[in-house]
TIPATI-705411 format. One record per residue (C-alpha): x, z negated, y negated; residue number from 1; residue in three letters. Coordinates in pm, 1 decimal, padded with zeros to 6 digits. Example, Ala and Ser with C-alpha at 12.3 -4.5 7.8 and 13.67 -1.06 7.14 Angstrom:
BEGIN
{atom {01230.0,-00780.0,00450.0},1,"Ala"};
{atom {01367.0,-00714.0,00106.0},2,"Ser"};
// end
This chain:
BEGIN
{atom {-00956.9,00985.0,01348.9},1,"Met"};
{atom {-01099.3,00650.5,01453.7},2,"Ala"};
{atom {-01424.7,00484.3,01353.1},3,"Leu"};
{atom {-01380.8,00110.2,01319.4},4,"Leu"};
{atom {-01645.2,-00154.6,01399.1},5,"His"};
{atom {-01728.3,-00189.6,01026.1},6,"Asp"};
{atom {-01786.3,00191.1,00988.2},7,"Ser"};
{atom {-01452.8,00243.3,00822.7},8,"Glu"};
{atom {-01279.1,00571.1,00911.3},9,"Leu"};
{atom {-00906.1,00574.7,00977.1},10,"Val"};
{atom {-00725.8,00912.5,00987.0},11,"Val"};
{atom {-00363.5,00973.8,01077.7},12,"Val"};
{atom {-00167.3,01291.2,01004.6},13,"Phe"};
{atom {00179.5,01435.3,00961.7},14,"Arg"};
{atom {00327.9,01488.2,00617.0},15,"Glu"};
{atom {00632.6,01721.0,00583.2},16,"Ala"};
{atom {00778.4,02002.0,00377.1},17,"Ala"};
{atom {00756.2,02251.8,00667.3},18,"Ala"};
{atom {00603.2,02296.6,01012.5},19,"His"};
{atom {00927.5,02174.9,01174.0},20,"Val"};
{atom {01136.9,01964.6,00936.9},21,"Ala"};
{atom {01344.2,01647.9,00953.4},22,"Asp"};
{atom {01124.8,01493.9,00681.1},23,"Asp"};
{atom {00810.4,01479.1,00903.9},24,"Gly"};
{atom {00647.7,01134.0,00890.3},25,"Arg"};
{atom {00317.6,00984.2,01006.5},26,"Ile"};
{atom {00068.6,00877.5,00741.4},27,"Ala"};
{atom {-00269.0,00708.5,00737.7},28,"Leu"};
{atom {-00570.8,00718.1,00509.8},29,"Val"};
{atom {-00891.9,00516.5,00515.5},30,"Arg"};
{atom {-01252.1,00584.1,00408.8},31,"Ser"};
{atom {-01524.6,00327.4,00354.7},32,"Thr"};
{atom {-01789.2,00578.2,00246.9},33,"Asp"};
{atom {-01832.5,00792.6,00553.9},34,"Gly"};
{atom {-01548.5,01030.0,00471.1},35,"Gly"};
{atom {-01656.6,01133.6,00119.5},36,"Arg"};
{atom {-01342.1,00982.5,-00030.3},37,"Thr"};
{atom {-01017.2,00852.9,00114.8},38,"Phe"};
{atom {-00745.2,00607.6,00009.9},39,"Ser"};
{atom {-00405.6,00725.7,-00094.7},40,"Ala"};
{atom {-00184.5,00806.3,00206.2},41,"Pro"};
{atom {00033.1,00525.8,00344.2},42,"Val"};
{atom {00337.6,00614.2,00554.1},43,"Thr"};
{atom {00316.0,00420.7,00880.6},44,"Ile"};
{atom {00605.9,00566.9,01075.9},45,"Phe"};
{atom {00913.1,00750.3,00942.8},46,"Asp"};
{atom {01231.5,00810.1,01137.9},47,"Thr"};
{atom {01524.4,01027.4,01030.1},48,"Lys"};
{atom {01387.9,01297.1,01267.8},49,"Tyr"};
{atom {01066.5,01503.3,01273.4},50,"Asp"};
{atom {00776.8,01265.3,01348.7},51,"Asp"};
{atom {00462.9,01461.0,01441.7},52,"Asn"};
{atom {00155.0,01509.8,01659.5},53,"Gly"};
{atom {-00022.2,01186.7,01562.7},54,"Pro"};
{atom {-00350.8,01078.5,01719.1},55,"Ala"};
{atom {-00539.2,00751.0,01687.2},56,"Ile"};
{atom {-00823.8,00594.4,01883.2},57,"Thr"};
{atom {-01009.0,00266.6,01886.9},58,"Arg"};
{atom {-00996.7,00093.9,02226.1},59,"Leu"};
{atom {-01289.4,-00089.5,02381.2},60,"Ser"};
{atom {-01135.9,-00425.6,02276.7},61,"Asp"};
{atom {-01123.3,-00310.7,01909.7},62,"Gly"};
{atom {-00748.4,-00250.3,01890.1},63,"Arg"};
{atom {-00616.3,00081.7,01762.7},64,"Leu"};
{atom {-00378.2,00298.1,01969.1},65,"Ala"};
{atom {-00152.1,00537.9,01782.5},66,"Leu"};
{atom {00029.2,00812.6,01975.3},67,"Gln"};
{atom {00289.9,01040.0,01817.2},68,"Phe"};
{atom {00604.2,01234.9,01900.6},69,"Met"};
{atom {00951.6,01250.9,01748.5},70,"Val"};
{atom {01140.3,01581.9,01765.9},71,"Leu"};
{atom {01502.5,01506.3,01846.0},72,"Gln"};
{atom {01795.4,01692.1,01681.2},73,"Pro"};
{atom {01824.5,02055.2,01788.3},74,"Gly"};
{atom {01448.6,02103.0,01792.7},75,"Gly"};
{atom {01413.7,02108.9,02171.6},76,"Val"};
{atom {01338.6,01756.8,02297.3},77,"His"};
{atom {01042.7,01540.4,02207.3},78,"Tyr"};
{atom {01003.1,01170.6,02267.4},79,"Arg"};
{atom {00648.2,01032.8,02285.8},80,"Ala"};
{atom {00555.4,00692.9,02144.7},81,"Tyr"};
{atom {00247.6,00473.0,02157.6},82,"Val"};
{atom {00179.7,00176.1,01927.9},83,"Ser"};
{atom {-00105.2,-00071.6,01937.0},84,"Phe"};
{atom {-00256.8,-00276.8,01653.7},85,"Ser"};
// end
């Protein structure tokens, strides 16, 4: 979860049918009322593999950094990714 400069909350999470599943994707929701309500989820990253382990933070310069992993076929190897806004 990241708190933006305008007090908006941004939360990232994994959506999938199971704990380990090829349909895992990274989604984001926003709240402008301190977390009482949230927007509908928006998919922000979706590969053909299991995308998981998302985390988001606001950097000192105001940009957002998103970190997540992709579980490669066979369920053994992960690749880590970082994306900046």
